[in-house]
C-alpha positions in Angstrom: -18.8 20.4 -29.4 -19.4 17.0 -28.4 -16.6 14.3 -27.2 -17.7 10.8 -28.7 -18.0 7.8 -26.1 -17.2 4.7 -26.9 -18.7 0.9 -25.5 -15.9 -1.6 -24.0 -15.4 -4.7 -21.7 -12.3 -4.1 -20.5 -10.2 -7.3 -20.7 -7.0 -6.8 -18.4 -4.8 -4.4 -16.7 -1.7 -2.9 -18.5 1.6 -2.5 -16.3 0.4 0.9 -14.4 -2.8 -0.4 -13.8 -5.0 1.5 -16.2 -8.1 -0.8 -17.1 -6.8 -2.1 -21.3 -10.3 -1.7 -23.2 -10.5 -3.1 -27.8 -12.2 -0.7 -29.9 -13.1 -1.7 -33.4 -9.4 -2.4 -33.4 -7.9 -0.7 -31.7 -6.7 -1.2 -28.3 -7.2 2.0 -25.0 -6.1 2.7 -21.4 -8.2 3.6 -18.9 -7.7 4.5 -16.0 -10.5 3.4 -12.8 -11.2 0.4 -15.2 -11.5 -2.9 -14.0 -11.8 -6.4 -16.0 -14.6 -8.2 -16.6 -16.7 -4.6 -17.0 -18.6 -3.4 -19.7 -18.2 0.0 -19.9 -18.6 3.4 -21.5 -15.2 6.2 -21.8 -14.5 9.2 -23.5 -11.5 8.5 -26.2 -8.4 11.1 -25.2 -5.9 10.9 -27.2 -6.5 8.9 -30.8 -5.0 5.2 -30.7 -1.6 4.3 -32.9 -2.0 1.3 -34.7 0.3 -0.9 -33.3 2.3 1.2 -31.6 0.9 2.9 -29.2 -2.9 3.0 -27.4 -5.1 5.2 -26.6 -6.6 6.7 -23.4 -9.9 7.1 -21.8 -11.5 8.7 -19.8 -14.5 6.7 -17.3 -17.9 7.8 -18.0 -20.1 4.7 -16.5 -20.5 1.6 -16.1 -22.7 -0.1 -17.0 -21.8 -3.8 -15.3 -20.0 -3.5 -11.5 -16.9 -6.0 -11.3 -17.0 -8.0 -7.5 -13.9 -6.7 -6.7 -15.1 -3.9 -6.9 -16.4 -1.9 -3.3 -17.0 1.4 -1.6 -14.5 3.6 -0.8 -14.2 4.1 3.3 -14.0 7.8 3.1 -17.4 10.3 1.7 -16.3 13.0 0.5 -13.2 11.4 -2.1 -10.5 13.9 -0.1 -8.6 11.3 1.4 -6.4 7.8 0.8 -9.1 6.0 2.1 -11.3 6.9 -0.9 -8.7 5.5 -4.2 -10.4 2.6 -5.8 -10.2 -0.8 -3.9 -9.5 -3.9 -5.1 -10.2 -7.3 -2.5 -7.2 -8.4 -1.4 -5.2 -4.4 -0.7 -4.1 -3.4 1.2 -5.7 -0.9 3.2 -3.1 0.9 5.7 -5.7 3.7 7.7 -9.9 1.8 8.0 -11.4 3.0 10.3 -14.0 6.3 10.8 -11.5 8.0 13.3 -8.7 7.9 11.3 -10.9 9.6 8.2 -11.4 12.7 11.2 -7.7 12.4 12.2 -6.7 12.5 8.4 -9.5 15.4 7.3 -8.9 17.6 9.7 -4.9 17.3 9.5 -4.6 17.7 6.3 -7.4 21.6 7.0 -10.0 19.2 5.7 -13.4 21.5 6.1 -15.4 17.8 7.4 -15.7 14.1 9.2 -16.6 11.0 8.5 
């Protein structure tokens, strides 16, 4: 069975930082979606009108936010690979630090 995809524009964030998308009078929370982005997402859970929002899984970003920045770690394995918004504090930014993290975490990779 194929999953149902929805398309919408992220209007803001919930208290956990997930993107809020309104589709067909329903509200979905989508992790990884940034405000203003037009996205496609799969519904993980069904919303209950006026009581509980649905959960979504980000599938595609049609127009990325200007606040979206590429992760510093190309291996997507360390703290440097989390999505970063303009103005976020990023404690470790050097390639040396990323390589140290990978070697100390027994991840066979270098940046």
